[in-house]
N, C-alpha and C positions, 0 to 999 in steps of 0.2 A: 190949122195944121191938117194935112191930108195924108191919110195912110194909103200906101200903094195897094191897089186892088190885086187880087189873085184868085185863080180858080182853085177851089178846094175839092179834093177827092171826097167821096162819100164815106170813107173809112179812115180810121186812125193808122198811123205808120210808126209803131214803136221801133226802137233801134234794134238791129240784128245783134244777137249776143256775141257773135264772132267779131263784130266791129267795136265792141267796148274797149276803151283804152284806159289803162291804169293812170290815175291822176286827173282824168277828165271829169267835168261836171255834166251830169245828166239830170233829168227831171222826172220825179215820180208823179204821175198824173192819175188820180183816182176820183171816183164819184161817191158821194154819200147817199145817193138815192138810185133807185132802179131806172128812173126816167133819164138819168144822166144829165141833170140840170144843176146839180150842186157839186162843182169840182173842187178838188184840193190839189195843190201843186207844191212839191217840195224838192228843192235842189239837193242832190246827193253826189258824192264823189265815188267813182268806181275805184275800189282798192285792190281787187284781184279775184282770182279763182282758187277754189279748193285750198283755203288757208288753214284748215284743220286737217290733222293726219288722215282721217277716214273719209274725207269729202270726195264726192264724185259728182261732177256737174253742178257745183255750187258757185254762185257769184256773190260777191260781197260789196257793200256800199257803206259809206260813212257820211254823216252830216257835214256840211261845208264848214260850219263854224268851228267844230273841234278839229277838223282836218287842217284848217288855216292856223289854228293854235299850235299845231305840231304834234297833236296826239295821234299815235299810230297803233293800229291793231296788232301789227307784228311785234311791237315792243311790250304790250301788256295783255294781249288776248281779249277774249270777250268781256273781261272785267274792266276794260279801259273806260274812262269817263266820257268818251264820245258816244254818239248814237250810231249803232251799227245795225245793218240790215243784211240778211242773207236769204237766198232762195235758190231754187233750181233754175238753171239756165233756160229751160224750156218754159218757165213761168214768169217771163219778164214783159208781158204785154202792157205793163204800166210804166215802162222806162222809155223816155223820149229824149232826143236831142232838142235843143231849144226851139228851132223853127217848127219841128213837127209838133211839139207841145203847144206852141202858139196856134198852129192851125187847128189842133183839136179843141182848144179853147174857143176859137172862132166858130167851129161847128156847134159847140155847146151854146154859144151866144145865139146862134140861129135857132137852135131847139128852144131856148128860153123865150125868144120872141114869138115863136109859133105856139108855145104852150098856152093852153087856156086856163090852167090851174096856177093861181098865184104861188110863187116860190115859197113864200112864208108859210103856206099850209103844209108843206112837206117837212117842216122842222118839228 
């Protein structure tokens, strides 16, 4: 199997908040270490903006599993059985579309290959 080669930009490209679409799946990509060698990737569904009465500039996400089960924030609020995440629109540098997340993982792979410290020592 051969994976198509591509030129990677030197920086991550998170999704622009104005491009978030309700009901679409995005990927939270975070790192557990400061060297950005241990990534975590979590698929989340964008469920809307300013869902609470006093919200200003808040974006909301829900885990894919509970969303697919039909659990909705609007029906039960923050006490719903799903996993919900909210934050400021201007603090979404960890939210990616699939291809951009994949490219960030490729950059991580390159950093891991170049790292002289065994990854297990970071744990």
